[in-house]
N, C-alpha and C positions, 0 to 999 in steps of 0.2 A: 375098594376104590376111594373110600374116605381118606385112608392114610396116604394113598398115592397122590390124590389131588392136593392134600395139605403139603406133602413133601415137595412135590413139583413146584407149587406156588412159593414155598419157602425158599427153595434153592434159587429160583429166578429172582425173587425179591432180594435175597442176600447178595447175589452176584451184582445186581444193580446198585445196592447200597454200598457194597465194598468198592466197586469200580468208580462210582460217582463221588464218594466221599474221600477216597484216597487211602493209601496204605498206612498213613500216619494216624488214622482214626479207627483202629480195629474194634474199639468198644461198641461201635454201631453194629458191627457184625455179631458180637457176642450176645447182645441183648435181644435180638429179634427172634431167636429160636423159641422163646417162651410162647409166642403167639399162635403156634400151630399145633393142633391136637386132633385126635379122632376118638370118637366114642367115649368122651370124657377123660381120656388119658393124654397127659402132656407128652409130646415127643421130645426126646433128648437131643442135644446138639449132635451127638455121635450118630443117632438114627438119621438125622437130617443129612449128614454127610455120607452115610454109607448105604442107606436104603435104595434099592433099585426098583424102579417103577415097573408096573405090569407092561407098560408100552415098550420099555426097553428090553424086558425079559422075553416077550413074545409078541409078534406082530398080530394085529387084529385081522381076522379074516374079512375079506371084502364082503360088503353087504350084497345080497342077491337082489334087493330092491333097488331100482334105479334111483339116482339122485335127481336134483332139479335139472341138471345138465347145463345150467347157465350160471356164470359167476354171479355171486351176490355179495353185497357189502355185509360186514358183521352186524350192523344195525338191523338190516333187513332179515338176516338169518335169525336174530334175536326175536324180531316181531313174528316171524313165521313159527318159531319154536313156541312162542307164547300162544299163538293161535292153535297150534297142535295140542296144547294142554287145555284148550277150551276156555281160555281167557276172553272175556267180553268187555271188561272194564278195567282201566288202570287209573289210579289217582297219582298224578305226577306233576312236578314243578320243574321246568327246564332250567338249564344253566350251561356253562361252557363245556363241561365234560360229559353232558348228557344230551346236548341238543341234536347230535346225530341220531340218537334213538327217537327223539321226538319227530325228526324229519321222516324217519321210517314209519312212525305211527300215523302220520298224516295220510299215508298211502294205504293203510289197512281199512278194509271194509267190514271187518269183524270185531274190532276193538274200539270201544268208546274211550276217549281220553278225557277225563274230568280234571280240570285245573283247580286244585285247592289254592287258597291264598297264603298258605304257609305249609311247609313240608310236614310239620307235626300234624296239621289237619289232614294231610294226605295219608299219613300212617294210621291215624285214628279212623279215618274213613275206610281204609282197607280192612282194619279190624272189625268195624261195624258191619261191613259187607260180609265178612267171613262169619261173624256170629249169627247174622240173620239168615244166611244161605246154607251154612255148614260147609261151604266150599272155600278154596284158597282165595284170600284177598291179595291184591297186588298194588304196591306203591313204588314210585320212581322218583329219584332225586339226583342232583348233580353231586360233584365231589365236595370235599371240605365242609362248609357250613350247611350246605344242602343235605349232605349225608348225615351230619351230626344232628340235624333237626329231626331226623327220623327216629332217633334213639329211644325217646320216650314211648313212642308207639310200638317199637320193637320189644322193649322190655315188658310193656303191658301185655303183648301177645304171649310172651314167654311165661309170665306169671299166671295167666289165665288159660294157657294151653290153646291158643287160637292160631289157626294155620294162615300165615301170611308169607309172601315172598317179597322182600325188599330189594329192589334193583338200584344200584348206584353207579353213576358214571365215575370214572377215575382219570387222573392225569395220565398222559401217555406213559407206557411202561418204560420208555427210554429215559424218562426223567424221574422215575420212582426213586425215592430216597434223597432227592436233591432239594427238598423243601420248595418244590415248584408252587406256583400260584394255586391256591385252593387245594393243595395236596394234604390229605389226611389219611392216616392208616385206619380206615373204617373197619377193616377186619380185626385189627388189634383192639380198637375201641369197643367193639361189640363182642369181644371174645367170650365173656361170661353171660351174654344176653341172648344168644341165638342157639338154636338147635344144631345148626350147621352153617358153614359159610364157604364161599368160593371166591377166588380171584381168577378170572378167565385170562389165560396167557397165550392161548392158541385159538384162532378164529374157528378152527374145525371142531373145537370142544363145545361150542355154544349149545347145539341141540342136546348133547348128553348132559351138560351141566344144568340146563333148564329142566330137563326131564327128571333128573335126580332131585333138584331143588323142590319141585312140586310133590314128588313122591314122599320125600322126607318130611315136608311140611305137613302133609295131610295124614300120614300113617303113624302107627304107634301112638304115643302121646303127642298130639299135634303141637306145632310151635312155629316160630319164625325162622326163615332161612334167608341169608344175605347172599346176593350175587353182585360182585364188584367187577366192572368191565372197563379197562383202560380205553381211552379215546382212540388210540391208534388201532386197537383191535376192532372197534366199531367201524373204522374207516377202511380197513383192509378188505380185499375181495378174494373169494375162493369159490370153488364148486364144492358143496357140502352135502353129506348124506343125512337125511332126517330120520332114517329108519334106525332109531336108537332103542335100546332095551336096558331096563334098569339092572345093573350088575354091580352090586355093592355088598360083597360078602360080610363086611364088618357091620352092616346094618340089617338086622333081622329081628325086629321086635316080636316077641312071643304074644300071640293073641289068644291062644288056646289055654283055658284054665285046666288045672289038674283035677281030674275026676275024683281022685281020692280026697283032695282037699274040699271039693264040693260036697262029697258025702259026709265028711266031718262037720262041715257047716250045717248041712241039713239035720244032722243029729243034734247039734247044739240048738238049732231053731225049734226042733220038735220037743225038746226038754225044757225050753225057756218058758217062764211064766209071765214075764214082762218085757217082751222084745220090742225093739224100735228100729226102724230103718232110717239111716242118716245119709241122705243122698245129695250129691254135689254136681259140679260141672261135668264130671266124667260121664254122667248119664246123658247129658245133652250132646257132648262131642261124639259119643259112641252111637247115638241114635237109639238109645235103649229105653225111651220113655214108655213105649207100649209094653215092653217086657217088665218094666218096673210096676206098671199099673196092674198087669196080669198077676204078677207075683204077690203084690200087696192084697189084691182081691182074693186070691186063692188061699193065702195064709191068714188073712185078717190082721196083719201087722200094720200099725200106724206108721206114717211117713213124715219126717221133717226134712226140710231142705236148707242148704246153705244159700247165700245170696247168689252164688253162681248157679245153683241148682233150681232157681225159680223157673217154673214152667215145666220142669221134668216130671212133676206130678200135679194133677189139677188142684188148684188152691182151695176150692170149695168141696172137694170130695170129703165124705164123712171121716175117712181115715187120715186126712191131711192135718198136720200140725203147723202148717205154713213154715215160716222161716225161724230158725233158732239163732242163738248167738247174742252178741253185745246188745243189739237193738231188736232182737227177735221176740217172738211171742213168749210171754212169761210161761204159759202152759207147755210150750215146746221145751224150754230149758228145764222146767221142773220134771217133765216126763223123761227126758233122756238121762237126767241124773238120778232117777228112780228105777231105771231099766236094769234088768239083770242080763240083758244081751243087747249089744249095739251092733247093728249090721251096717258097716260103713261102705258106701258104694261111690267110687269116683270122687273121694274127698281127700283132703290133706291135713285134717286136724289143725286148721288154722287157729292162731291165738285168739282171733275175734270170736271164735266158736267155743274154744275150750276154756278160756279164762285161765285160772290157776291150774296148771296141768296136774299137779299132785292130787287135786281134789275133784278132777273131772271124771264123772262116772266111775268112782273108785270101787263100787261094788258090782261092776258089770264085767262080763266077758266081751271080747271084741272079735268080730269077723271083719276083715278088710279085703275088699276087692278093688284092685287097681292095676292098670296096664303098666304103670311105671314101678319097677321093683324097688327103686330108691325111696319111694314114698312109704313103703311098708316098714313098720317099726321105726320110722323116722322120729315121730313125736310121742307116740303111744306104743307100748308093747302089745303086740297082737297075738291072740290065742289061736285063731285060725286064719292064716294069711292065704289069699287066693290071688296069684298074679296072672293077669290076662285081661282080655277085653271084657268089660262089665256086661255087655250085651250077650256075649257068648256064655259068660258065667251064669247069668240069669236063666238062660235056656237050659243049661245043664242042671242047675238047682231045681228047676221046675219039675224035673223027672224024679227027684228024690224027696221033695217036701210034700207034706199032706196038709189039708185044711186043719187049722188049729181050733179046737172046740173049747179050750179052757181059758180063752182070753176075755170072757165077759167081765170079770171083776176088774181087769186091767183097763179095758176100754171104758167101763163105767167111771173109773177113777179119772181117766183122762178127760172124759166129757164133763165131769164135775169141775176140773181145773179150767177147762175152756169157758164154762159159765162164770166161774169166779174171777178169772183174769182175762177178760176179752180185750182184744185190740180195739181201742176206742179213743175218742177225743171229745172235747166240749167246745161248742161254738161260743163266741164272745160277742156281745152286742156292740155293733158299730165298727168292728174290726174284722178283717179277713183272717180266718184261721187257715194256715197253709194245708193242714191235713184235709180240710174240707174241700179244697181245690182239687187235691189228688183224688179224693173219694168221688167227686162230681165227674171228673174226666173219665174215671173208671166206669162210671154208670152210663155215660152217654157215648163213649167211643165204640167203634166196631169191635166185635169179638176177636178178630184176628189182627187188631192194631198192634204195631210194634212200638214199644216204649224204650226210649234212650234216656240216660241220666248222666249228669256230671258227678261230682263227688262232694258230699257235704250233707247237711240236714235233709235237703230235698230228696237226696238219693235214698236215705233210710225211710222217709215218709212214703216214697213211691214203693219201696220194697214191702212196706207194711200194708198199704191200702190199695194196691193194684192187684187184680186177680188175673191169673194166667192158667189157661187150660192146656196149652201146648208149649213145647220148647221153641227156642230161637226167636222169641218175641220180646226178649229182655236184653238190652245192651248196657252193660255196666262194667266199668273198670274196677274190678273187685280186689284183686291181689295188690296191684300197684296203687290203686286209689288216685288216679291222675285227674286233677281238675282240668276242665276244658275238654273233657272227653265227649260230652253229650251231643253237642251240635255236629261235629264232623262225623261221629259214629252214626247218628241219625241220617246224615247225608249219604253215607255209604249204603245203609239199608234201604233208603228211598230210591237210590239209583238201581238197586237190585230188584225192588218191588215198586215200580212207579205208580201202580193203581191201588196200593194199600195205604191205610192211614199210618203215618210214622210221626210219633209225637215225642218231642224232646222236652223233658221236665228238667229244669236247670235252676241253680241258684245264681244270684247276681255275680258273686265272685267267680264261680266256675264259668259262667257265660262269657265274662269279659276275657277269659284266657284265649279263646279262639273265635272271638266275635267277628273277625275278618271273614269267616266262612259264610256270613250272610251274603256277601257279594257273590260267592259261588252259587248259593241257592238262587239268587236273582238271575244271574247270567245263564246258568245251566237249566233254569226253570225246574228246580227240585223242590217239590211242595211240602217240605218239612214244616210241621206246626210246632212252634216253640212257646212253652210256658215258662216265664222267668219269675221265680219266687224271690221277690226283691225286698230284702229287709235292711239293706245298706251295711251289712256286716258279713264277715266271714263266720257264718252262723255256728258251724260245728266247733270251730276253735273257741269262739266266744262262749259256747256252752261248756266246754271244758274249763275255761277261765272261771265261769260261774260256779262250777262244781268243785274245783280243786285249787283255784288261785284267788279266792275272795273277790271275784268279779273285777279284778284289776285288768284293764284292757291293754294288752300287749300288741297294739297295732292291728286290731281286728275290725276297727271301723273303717270301711272303704269309701263311704260317702254315698249320697243319693244320686241316682242317675235315672233319666227317663229313657228306657230302652225302646219305647215306641218311637221316639224322635230319632234315635240312632238307626232303627230299622227303616224309618221313613227316608233317611238320608241315602240308604242303599236301594231305595225304590221298592221296599217290601211293605205290604199291608200290615198295619199294626194298630194297637190301642193300649192304653194304660188304665188300670182300674184300681180303686182303693176301698170301694164300698162293697160289703159282703153281698148285697142284693144284686150286684152286677155280675157276680161270678158265673152263674148258670147261663144267662144270656150271652155273655162275652165268649164263653167256651163254645157255645153253639154257633156263634158267628165265625169263630176261628175255624171250626171243623167244616163249616159250609163253604168257606173260601177255597177256590180251586188252586191257588198258588201258595208259596211260602208265607208264613204268618208269624208275627211275634206278639204275644200277649204279656205285657208287663204287669205283674200282680204285686202291688205294693202293700206291705203289712209291717207293723212295728215289731222290732226285736225287743224282747224283755226276758228277764231271768226267771220267769215263772214257768210252770209246766207247759203251758200252751206255746211257749217260745222254744222249748227244748224237745229233743227226740226222746220220747219215753215209750217203753221201759229202757233202762240202761244198766248194763253191768260194767262197773269200772274195770279198767285194764288190770289183768292179773288178779282178779277176784273171782269168787264163786257165784253160782246162781242165787245163793242166799243173800248176796249183797246187791241184788237187783233193785234199782230205784223204781218203785211203782209210780211215784209222782215226785214232785220237787223235793220232798223231805222224808218220805217213808220208804224203807227198804222192805223186801220180802221177809227178811229176818225179823224186823220190827213187827210186821203184820202178823206173822205166825206166833211170835212170842205173846202178843196180846190175845191170840186165840187159843194159846196153850198147845200149839202143834209142834213147836220147835223141839221139845224133848223127844218126840217120836223120830226126829231126824237123826 
């Protein structure tokens, strides 16, 4: 069905393009074939012109289930199809090509329409909703600029494997290819950014397309799916059958791991002396946190997580090594590079974790469990690959592994590293230290609080000093690193869980990127609590300038702003603090307030350790190059202690 839908859409699009542009401009016909593909394969022009669809090859048997019996507009069919998929919230911004859909949504008693103040905010909110719930998030925009404003949120979902469905209005199909007002080929624009995409060309296809879109978004390796609907399709009427069944032979992700490969992995685990579990976002998306905890407890193997994997394993468990990578715990990076077996679960060996690939865990064997076969052997050659759902793989492994009784020396060594290189910070007299703000909110917030972050120094401090016992409580644009993510993502999570604490920790630069969503919080009464760590700089870029560019400022000073006053203008309760003694009381006042809140935390930026995220491994370097403070690397530290020769 994937190939069929692509080919049908392509043929219709090409016919319109050729007819409306004229026979004297055949180049328009020639270039469009590249945009349509299925299962990662580009469809050739000859395939487009010769492939016969299933619908033309054989007639679909009539459904035994009765349809609605009454003619419905395309817009209302869409709304009903969304309701059938269990959708209760949509984040959408109306426009000329989507206003029919919004009219239909006003009649729905099951779907809440949240109006973001920018389409990017809507796509990030859908992503935040999906991360917090584990279900599909939905965003909606009009054609042209409305659709293109969704793109950052779409690629964020793609890179972090987050299930969202992005619905876009499109100009009428009768004028496709004519450069009509606000016409944009959003399918072509998002070609490499989505898991799948559709352009609806027949009103009767809407229930099937929506059903397929949600199934594809949430199954296998989750990701974004785009559904583009021309306005004339929204306005047409027909009697439609909602009794649809997923029938897409080309899409059958394998969930079941090979038992033989699991047995090989179990043997490697039993013979290893220094094993470590390296867990990522795949644990969260597969719902495998309990299985991971049980596996770690049974085997006694320590666990370190990626930034995407925070919450997949309890932060304060004795076997937890917290986060590894560029700004991860020093002891986690030391441990994984001293391991003789790395068990990678739902990770992609990102460069922010591995650093210099040739030196990463060069004395270890690798087991990799991943639902996406293209991730296996992509960056690291794997000794025991296991393709399949990590939750199912852990269940199979549990049958073949035994408690390891020879790990005491390894665990003692790790505990010694933990004591020697703790994650810590120093308070400074008369100034607010941002790490202390994060540590304080971690202490006084509810145990099931959901934390959202933007991108920058604040993001890494939050990852270092927040504790998570459960998954889905950490909303972070990890792969894409999109500034402006924190506020709208928190908005999406708060809509999903109106009675839980949702706290957005943001830097001033990141907060400014989607600050307009404060109005959404106010009008929709979404009680997100915002902590803005405000140092008047693009802090992370300035940190790199300090480390690698002799502190020459390349436009990283953004200026002082009073975000409490900005929030007040939106009608949101707020305050601004700059004295460290005010941090605790101000945070308590924020949490006590029933509605949305902005706490503007002002602190000075400087090029010393308390102004930088430490530890830090420079890009494409090894764990030995970790900066422990502003001037000392792990290599320097161990050389002084005489340990380096042992390495």
